[in-house]
PLY file of the C-alpha trace (Angstrom):
ply
format ascii 1.0
element vertex 502
property float x
property float y
property float z
element edge 501
property int vertex1
property int vertex2
end_header
4.32 19.00 43.04
4.63 16.76 39.99
7.78 16.28 37.97
6.30 18.03 34.92
4.00 20.55 36.62
5.60 23.64 35.16
5.89 22.33 31.58
2.38 20.84 31.70
0.89 24.14 32.85
2.80 25.99 30.15
1.77 23.49 27.47
-1.88 24.10 28.31
-1.39 27.81 27.71
0.60 27.26 24.50
-2.02 25.01 22.86
-4.63 27.73 23.35
-6.05 26.79 26.74
-9.01 24.61 27.59
-11.26 26.58 25.25
-9.22 25.29 22.29
-9.17 21.62 23.33
-11.93 19.24 22.19
-10.30 16.13 23.65
-6.88 14.99 24.84
-5.20 11.65 25.50
-1.78 10.10 25.22
-0.12 7.05 23.67
3.25 5.46 24.48
5.34 8.59 23.86
3.03 11.44 22.77
0.30 13.75 24.01
-2.52 13.72 21.46
-4.82 16.75 21.14
-7.96 17.29 19.10
-7.85 21.09 18.95
-10.62 23.33 17.71
-8.04 25.43 15.88
-4.57 23.98 15.33
-3.28 27.40 14.31
-3.67 28.64 17.89
-0.93 26.27 19.05
2.41 28.04 19.53
4.68 25.39 18.02
7.95 27.23 18.67
6.99 27.84 22.28
5.91 24.23 22.79
9.09 22.80 21.27
11.18 25.04 23.52
9.78 23.31 26.62
12.37 21.16 28.35
10.12 18.08 28.44
9.09 18.26 24.78
11.08 16.54 22.04
9.02 17.72 19.09
5.55 18.27 17.63
3.63 17.38 14.49
0.08 17.38 13.18
-1.44 14.18 11.79
-5.01 13.58 10.65
-6.18 16.73 12.40
-4.50 15.70 15.67
-1.87 17.93 17.21
0.72 15.62 18.79
3.44 16.55 21.26
6.34 14.11 21.66
7.27 13.76 25.33
8.91 10.33 25.50
8.54 7.36 27.80
7.42 9.60 30.70
4.34 10.77 28.83
1.95 9.05 31.29
3.39 11.09 34.18
3.29 14.23 32.04
-0.37 13.56 31.22
-1.25 13.23 34.91
0.36 16.58 35.67
-1.35 18.14 32.64
-4.74 16.90 33.88
-4.30 18.88 37.12
-4.52 22.17 35.23
-6.83 21.26 32.35
-10.58 20.80 32.51
-10.69 19.57 28.91
-12.34 16.21 28.40
-10.02 13.25 28.50
-10.67 10.35 26.19
-9.29 7.29 24.45
-7.19 7.48 21.31
-10.32 6.63 19.33
-12.23 9.50 20.98
-9.51 11.97 20.02
-9.35 10.52 16.52
-13.09 10.98 16.03
-12.99 14.51 17.43
-10.17 15.39 15.05
-12.05 14.11 11.99
-13.82 17.45 11.75
-10.45 18.86 10.61
-10.21 16.35 7.74
-11.33 16.93 4.16
-13.21 14.32 2.09
-10.14 12.89 0.37
-8.44 12.32 3.73
-11.44 10.33 4.90
-11.44 8.33 1.66
-7.73 7.59 1.96
-8.22 6.62 5.60
-10.91 4.16 4.55
-8.64 2.57 1.93
-5.75 2.47 4.37
-7.78 0.87 7.16
-9.06 -1.77 4.74
-5.53 -2.71 3.70
-3.79 -2.30 7.05
-4.87 -5.66 8.57
-3.74 -7.46 5.40
-0.26 -5.94 5.36
1.49 -8.65 7.45
0.42 -11.24 4.87
1.47 -8.98 1.99
4.89 -8.46 3.59
5.31 -12.20 3.93
4.10 -12.80 0.38
6.34 -10.08 -1.03
9.43 -11.58 0.58
8.44 -15.05 -0.68
7.91 -13.78 -4.23
11.16 -11.81 -4.08
13.09 -14.92 -3.02
11.36 -16.99 -5.72
12.28 -14.34 -8.28
15.94 -14.80 -7.38
15.61 -18.59 -7.63
13.70 -18.73 -10.91
13.92 -15.29 -12.52
17.58 -14.27 -12.40
20.23 -15.86 -14.56
23.81 -16.04 -13.27
26.77 -16.33 -15.63
28.59 -18.40 -13.01
25.96 -21.12 -13.50
26.64 -21.39 -17.22
24.51 -20.89 -20.31
21.09 -22.51 -20.64
21.01 -25.45 -23.06
17.72 -26.90 -24.36
17.82 -30.03 -26.52
21.50 -29.48 -27.08
21.05 -25.88 -28.24
22.60 -23.00 -26.27
19.91 -20.39 -25.55
20.31 -16.72 -26.47
18.15 -13.59 -26.24
16.62 -11.75 -29.20
19.81 -9.66 -29.30
22.01 -12.74 -29.42
23.22 -12.50 -25.84
23.55 -15.74 -23.84
20.76 -16.75 -21.48
22.35 -17.89 -18.24
21.12 -20.69 -16.04
18.96 -19.88 -13.06
19.38 -21.48 -9.65
16.35 -23.74 -10.24
17.94 -24.99 -13.48
20.98 -26.44 -11.74
19.81 -27.35 -8.22
17.00 -29.88 -7.59
16.90 -28.82 -3.93
16.29 -25.15 -4.67
13.88 -26.08 -7.46
11.86 -27.99 -4.83
12.04 -25.06 -2.40
10.87 -22.71 -5.15
7.92 -24.97 -5.95
6.96 -25.37 -2.29
7.08 -21.63 -1.61
4.37 -21.10 -4.21
1.93 -22.71 -1.74
1.88 -19.69 0.65
2.59 -17.29 -2.22
-0.53 -18.38 -4.08
-2.59 -18.31 -0.88
-1.60 -14.70 -0.19
-1.89 -13.13 -3.63
-4.29 -15.27 -5.67
-6.77 -15.38 -2.79
-6.26 -11.74 -1.81
-9.94 -10.89 -2.54
-10.96 -13.01 0.47
-8.82 -10.86 2.76
-10.14 -7.66 1.21
-13.84 -8.52 1.52
-13.24 -9.62 5.10
-11.38 -6.40 5.89
-14.09 -4.21 4.34
-16.77 -5.82 6.52
-14.49 -5.49 9.53
-13.97 -1.79 8.83
-17.68 -1.10 8.25
-18.75 -3.08 11.29
-20.79 -5.76 9.51
-20.66 -9.57 9.63
-17.12 -10.65 8.83
-17.85 -14.28 7.98
-20.19 -13.08 5.23
-17.30 -11.04 3.87
-15.10 -14.14 3.86
-17.73 -16.20 2.04
-18.22 -13.41 -0.51
-14.47 -13.32 -1.13
-14.36 -17.07 -1.67
-17.07 -16.78 -4.33
-14.72 -14.46 -6.24
-11.85 -16.98 -6.34
-13.72 -20.31 -6.28
-12.10 -23.22 -8.19
-15.41 -23.47 -10.08
-14.46 -20.27 -11.91
-11.98 -19.67 -14.70
-8.77 -18.40 -13.11
-8.30 -14.69 -13.80
-4.78 -15.28 -15.11
-6.18 -17.45 -17.92
-9.15 -15.24 -18.69
-7.54 -13.20 -21.50
-6.64 -16.27 -23.55
-9.99 -17.95 -22.90
-11.91 -14.83 -23.93
-9.87 -14.57 -27.13
-10.54 -18.20 -28.04
-14.17 -18.16 -26.93
-13.64 -20.96 -24.40
-14.95 -19.21 -21.28
-17.23 -21.41 -19.14
-20.66 -19.91 -18.51
-23.70 -20.16 -16.30
-26.64 -20.75 -18.62
-29.92 -19.27 -17.39
-31.77 -20.04 -20.60
-32.46 -16.53 -21.85
-29.01 -15.20 -20.92
-25.55 -16.48 -20.04
-23.00 -15.24 -17.52
-19.24 -15.79 -17.79
-17.74 -17.84 -14.95
-14.59 -15.77 -14.47
-12.67 -15.54 -11.20
-11.01 -12.45 -9.76
-7.77 -13.87 -8.38
-5.42 -11.12 -7.14
-7.97 -8.45 -8.13
-8.50 -5.65 -5.63
-11.19 -3.34 -7.00
-13.80 -6.06 -7.67
-13.31 -7.39 -4.14
-13.50 -3.94 -2.58
-16.62 -2.96 -4.52
-18.28 -6.25 -3.58
-17.35 -5.90 0.10
-18.78 -2.38 0.28
-22.00 -3.54 -1.44
-22.36 -6.42 1.03
-21.86 -4.14 4.04
-24.39 -1.56 2.90
-26.90 -4.27 2.03
-26.53 -5.72 5.52
-26.93 -2.31 7.13
-30.09 -1.70 5.10
-31.70 -5.03 5.94
-30.87 -4.72 9.63
-32.90 -1.49 9.69
-35.81 -2.98 7.75
-36.14 -6.60 8.91
-37.83 -7.21 12.29
-35.45 -8.31 15.03
-37.03 -11.77 15.43
-36.38 -12.52 11.72
-33.00 -10.82 11.53
-30.85 -13.93 12.10
-32.55 -15.77 9.24
-33.23 -13.11 6.63
-30.44 -10.53 6.95
-27.51 -12.84 6.01
-29.43 -14.33 3.07
-30.74 -10.99 1.75
-27.27 -9.45 2.08
-24.94 -12.16 0.79
-26.87 -13.47 -2.22
-27.48 -10.04 -3.85
-23.84 -9.10 -3.14
-22.61 -12.24 -4.93
-24.92 -11.51 -7.88
-23.75 -7.90 -8.06
-20.10 -8.98 -7.81
-20.34 -11.27 -10.83
-22.66 -9.16 -12.98
-21.70 -5.53 -12.39
-19.04 -4.79 -9.79
-16.49 -7.38 -10.84
-16.62 -6.53 -14.56
-16.42 -2.80 -13.79
-13.36 -3.32 -11.61
-11.81 -5.53 -14.28
-12.54 -2.91 -16.95
-10.80 -0.22 -14.92
-7.72 -2.40 -14.54
-7.69 -3.26 -18.24
-8.05 0.42 -19.16
-5.00 1.28 -17.07
-3.03 -1.54 -18.75
-3.80 -0.15 -22.21
-2.80 3.36 -21.15
0.52 2.04 -19.80
1.33 0.21 -23.02
0.46 3.25 -25.13
2.63 5.45 -22.92
5.68 3.19 -23.13
5.49 2.97 -26.90
4.39 6.53 -27.73
6.20 9.71 -28.75
5.84 11.27 -25.31
7.27 8.38 -23.34
9.43 10.80 -21.34
6.25 12.45 -20.00
4.68 9.05 -19.45
7.72 8.05 -17.41
7.20 10.97 -15.04
3.43 10.42 -14.78
3.67 6.65 -14.28
6.54 7.01 -11.82
4.57 9.56 -9.81
1.27 7.67 -9.88
2.50 4.12 -9.33
2.25 4.41 -5.54
-1.41 5.53 -5.69
-2.00 2.53 -7.96
-0.61 0.28 -5.23
-3.19 1.72 -2.81
-6.01 0.60 -5.11
-4.36 -2.72 -5.98
-4.41 -1.95 -9.71
-0.61 -2.28 -9.78
-1.10 -6.05 -10.13
-2.09 -5.43 -13.76
1.46 -4.28 -14.53
2.73 -7.85 -14.17
0.69 -8.85 -17.21
2.08 -5.91 -19.20
5.64 -6.74 -18.17
5.16 -10.37 -19.16
3.77 -9.38 -22.56
6.63 -6.95 -23.22
9.21 -9.56 -22.27
7.53 -12.11 -24.54
7.47 -9.64 -27.45
10.84 -7.93 -27.11
12.87 -9.87 -24.56
12.89 -6.94 -22.10
10.50 -4.54 -20.35
10.78 -0.82 -19.72
7.97 -0.79 -17.17
9.42 -2.84 -14.35
12.49 -0.58 -13.74
10.12 2.29 -12.87
8.32 0.07 -10.37
11.60 -0.76 -8.65
12.46 2.96 -8.55
9.08 3.81 -7.02
9.77 1.30 -4.23
13.09 3.00 -3.52
11.47 6.45 -3.45
8.98 5.32 -0.81
11.82 3.90 1.28
13.75 7.18 1.13
10.70 9.22 2.15
10.23 6.92 5.15
13.92 7.27 5.99
13.44 11.04 6.09
10.46 10.65 8.44
12.60 8.44 10.66
15.22 11.21 10.76
12.61 13.78 11.71
11.07 11.56 14.43
14.18 9.60 15.48
13.72 10.69 19.11
10.27 9.05 19.16
10.85 5.38 20.03
7.27 4.45 19.21
7.51 5.95 15.72
10.88 4.29 15.06
9.25 0.90 15.60
7.28 1.64 12.43
9.62 3.76 10.30
12.71 1.54 10.44
11.12 -1.76 9.37
8.93 0.07 6.83
11.97 1.68 5.18
13.78 -1.66 5.02
10.70 -3.33 3.54
10.34 -0.64 0.86
14.00 -0.85 -0.09
13.44 -4.60 -0.56
10.42 -4.01 -2.79
7.40 -4.24 -0.45
5.98 -0.72 -0.06
2.62 -1.28 1.66
4.08 -0.94 5.19
5.87 2.25 4.11
2.76 3.81 2.62
0.09 2.70 5.07
2.41 2.86 8.06
4.21 6.15 7.40
3.97 8.20 4.19
0.17 8.25 3.89
-0.16 8.97 7.60
1.71 12.24 7.10
0.88 12.83 3.39
3.81 15.20 2.68
6.35 12.30 2.54
3.99 10.50 0.15
3.98 13.54 -2.16
7.78 13.78 -1.88
8.09 10.10 -2.83
5.75 10.61 -5.80
7.87 13.50 -7.11
11.13 11.60 -6.65
9.67 8.50 -8.30
8.33 10.63 -11.16
11.75 12.16 -11.86
13.37 8.73 -11.71
10.70 7.40 -14.08
11.36 10.27 -16.50
15.04 9.30 -16.59
14.11 5.65 -17.05
11.91 6.17 -20.12
14.01 8.97 -21.61
17.10 6.77 -21.69
15.21 3.57 -22.44
16.17 1.63 -19.32
15.17 -2.01 -19.73
15.07 -5.07 -17.48
15.47 -8.65 -18.60
12.64 -9.85 -16.37
10.48 -9.02 -13.40
12.77 -9.19 -10.39
13.11 -8.17 -6.78
11.84 -4.60 -6.38
13.71 -1.83 -4.62
17.47 -1.74 -4.21
18.07 -5.32 -5.42
16.31 -4.41 -8.65
19.59 -3.84 -10.49
20.06 -7.63 -10.59
17.66 -7.97 -13.54
18.46 -4.72 -15.37
19.77 -5.16 -18.91
23.54 -4.66 -19.01
23.29 -1.77 -21.50
20.90 0.06 -19.13
22.82 -0.54 -15.93
24.67 2.80 -15.76
21.55 4.95 -16.26
19.56 2.77 -13.88
22.05 3.61 -11.14
21.61 7.31 -12.00
17.83 6.97 -11.74
18.27 5.00 -8.52
20.34 7.86 -7.06
17.50 10.27 -7.89
14.96 7.97 -6.23
17.18 7.76 -3.15
18.04 11.44 -2.72
15.10 13.51 -4.02
12.34 12.05 -1.77
14.58 12.30 1.30
15.46 15.95 0.64
11.92 16.94 -0.34
10.43 15.31 2.76
12.74 17.36 4.98
12.04 20.52 2.94
8.26 20.03 3.03
8.38 19.51 6.80
10.45 22.66 7.32
8.14 24.69 5.07
5.00 23.26 6.67
3.77 21.97 3.29
0.86 19.52 3.83
2.10 18.80 7.34
-1.43 19.09 8.73
-3.06 16.78 6.17
-2.13 13.39 7.61
-4.33 10.30 7.94
-4.67 8.46 11.23
-4.82 4.68 11.16
-2.80 1.82 12.55
-1.16 -1.35 11.27
-1.82 -4.10 13.84
1.43 -5.85 12.98
3.48 -2.83 14.06
1.29 -1.03 16.56
0.71 -2.46 20.02
0 1
1 2
2 3
3 4
4 5
5 6
6 7
7 8
8 9
9 10
10 11
11 12
12 13
13 14
14 15
15 16
16 17
17 18
18 19
19 20
20 21
21 22
22 23
23 24
24 25
25 26
26 27
27 28
28 29
29 30
30 31
31 32
32 33
33 34
34 35
35 36
36 37
37 38
38 39
39 40
40 41
41 42
42 43
43 44
44 45
45 46
46 47
47 48
48 49
49 50
50 51
51 52
52 53
53 54
54 55
55 56
56 57
57 58
58 59
59 60
60 61
61 62
62 63
63 64
64 65
65 66
66 67
67 68
68 69
69 70
70 71
71 72
72 73
73 74
74 75
75 76
76 77
77 78
78 79
79 80
80 81
81 82
82 83
83 84
84 85
85 86
86 87
87 88
88 89
89 90
90 91
91 92
92 93
93 94
94 95
95 96
96 97
97 98
98 99
99 100
100 101
101 102
102 103
103 104
104 105
105 106
106 107
107 108
108 109
109 110
110 111
111 112
112 113
113 114
114 115
115 116
116 117
117 118
118 119
119 120
120 121
121 122
122 123
123 124
124 125
125 126
126 127
127 128
128 129
129 130
130 131
131 132
132 133
133 134
134 135
135 136
136 137
137 138
138 139
139 140
140 141
141 142
142 143
143 144
144 145
145 146
146 147
147 148
148 149
149 150
150 151
151 152
152 153
153 154
154 155
155 156
156 157
157 158
158 159
159 160
160 161
161 162
162 163
163 164
164 165
165 166
166 167
167 168
168 169
169 170
170 171
171 172
172 173
173 174
174 175
175 176
176 177
177 178
178 179
179 180
180 181
181 182
182 183
183 184
184 185
185 186
186 187
187 188
188 189
189 190
190 191
191 192
192 193
193 194
194 195
195 196
196 197
197 198
198 199
199 200
200 201
201 202
202 203
203 204
204 205
205 206
206 207
207 208
208 209
209 210
210 211
211 212
212 213
213 214
214 215
215 216
216 217
217 218
218 219
219 220
220 221
221 222
222 223
223 224
224 225
225 226
226 227
227 228
228 229
229 230
230 231
231 232
232 233
233 234
234 235
235 236
236 237
237 238
238 239
239 240
240 241
241 242
242 243
243 244
244 245
245 246
246 247
247 248
248 249
249 250
250 251
251 252
252 253
253 254
254 255
255 256
256 257
257 258
258 259
259 260
260 261
261 262
262 263
263 264
264 265
265 266
266 267
267 268
268 269
269 270
270 271
271 272
272 273
273 274
274 275
275 276
276 277
277 278
278 279
279 280
280 281
281 282
282 283
283 284
284 285
285 286
286 287
287 288
288 289
289 290
290 291
291 292
292 293
293 294
294 295
295 296
296 297
297 298
298 299
299 300
300 301
301 302
302 303
303 304
304 305
305 306
306 307
307 308
308 309
309 310
310 311
311 312
312 313
313 314
314 315
315 316
316 317
317 318
318 319
319 320
320 321
321 322
322 323
323 324
324 325
325 326
326 327
327 328
328 329
329 330
330 331
331 332
332 333
333 334
334 335
335 336
336 337
337 338
338 339
339 340
340 341
341 342
342 343
343 344
344 345
345 346
346 347
347 348
348 349
349 350
350 351
351 352
352 353
353 354
354 355
355 356
356 357
357 358
358 359
359 360
360 361
361 362
362 363
363 364
364 365
365 366
366 367
367 368
368 369
369 370
370 371
371 372
372 373
373 374
374 375
375 376
376 377
377 378
378 379
379 380
380 381
381 382
382 383
383 384
384 385
385 386
386 387
387 388
388 389
389 390
390 391
391 392
392 393
393 394
394 395
395 396
396 397
397 398
398 399
399 400
400 401
401 402
402 403
403 404
404 405
405 406
406 407
407 408
408 409
409 410
410 411
411 412
412 413
413 414
414 415
415 416
416 417
417 418
418 419
419 420
420 421
421 422
422 423
423 424
424 425
425 426
426 427
427 428
428 429
429 430
430 431
431 432
432 433
433 434
434 435
435 436
436 437
437 438
438 439
439 440
440 441
441 442
442 443
443 444
444 445
445 446
446 447
447 448
448 449
449 450
450 451
451 452
452 453
453 454
454 455
455 456
456 457
457 458
458 459
459 460
460 461
461 462
462 463
463 464
464 465
465 466
466 467
467 468
468 469
469 470
470 471
471 472
472 473
473 474
474 475
475 476
476 477
477 478
478 479
479 480
480 481
481 482
482 483
483 484
484 485
485 486
486 487
487 488
488 489
489 490
490 491
491 492
492 493
493 494
494 495
495 496
496 497
497 498
498 499
499 500
500 501
């Protein structure tokens, strides 16, 4: 008789028997079920079993936390169940019938970004460190002096020296670190087009080449495009009867994603149409060249237009009569913007606001959104703290979010369960409302998350700490409350981050 015979037999009954099981497998600590009807599972009865440490539903999968002995438990369970066993991918596919369209869309976006996350984490930490070196003034380093004139802000306050202003060594480090920083963020479209082809099962090297055509040195850098367009100095391809602007898409997400999807569907089409003996020659050519043309004529400009539209809405919201409402809306929706990559446009808005007024009211809300994601992840860690496998993801993701890099938190935790993501959006929205209502300003773009207070304007510091407290507490409490109430707990998305998942 096996160690878990009794509990395994009882679990089979409590999940609704073999008739309710489409497929079953296990991972490092959990039994994973694709059930025909999740409502038939007796959760209270299952969680009362001695061998069970908890249950949850994610992406249509009903998961039972057993612990490190789950392999032995699975073997005992198999003695009594005639349900089909399968791999984790089999169970995932079987459970997709329980997902709605938006879950499948979010899963697609998440699985495109997941392989890129290790690079984004690295890049975020590099940029955060560079922000401290070159973006934060310290009174202990003295006041900046240019041509013998002490520098002050528009309000007459002294501008303090930064680390790079007083240390040649750290100035050199700051300059050197831009090498990997530029590679990660400016050339992000290459990673995205590669990841799209990887996800859709098409030729990955074609995705890489397509991405390179979006950021080629032959093109005008995207960061200089606005000025060049205003002055009419944009380089062009001249085809005689029409001209095409040679503009790059550095750090742009939507143009790269649209182009990658177009390439993949073109390749799928031509593989069905072209005879096998001509496939090696014709399919790559007929897929890549039209995708490049589409990227620079239609898809890229459309993606750019969407980003520019969002930028204009943000500026209007910050300066309008209903900025308190804008603060809540922007705070709540900033995390979804990160999913699409459109959040990169906010850097341009922040830079313009700082140039015009000396401060920005947008960046504090971004820092607060990072904190809200971290708190939601912390709540998930608390709920799943007995699951060692889950803790390998939740703990580093929470730390990363609190330091300003939220992709691991979202793609690794909050989007997987959905209800923590909603809790984080609400907490971030309330913190954003406080931020715009009381006019919280930052002196520059700084390190997101908890260290964000370093660049907050002194007059705004007290209210920023109030907003920070809201971003810390509300998502944590709401995540626990949503879990207890069963709100959206069965709407999760199943995907993995290779950097965290073995």
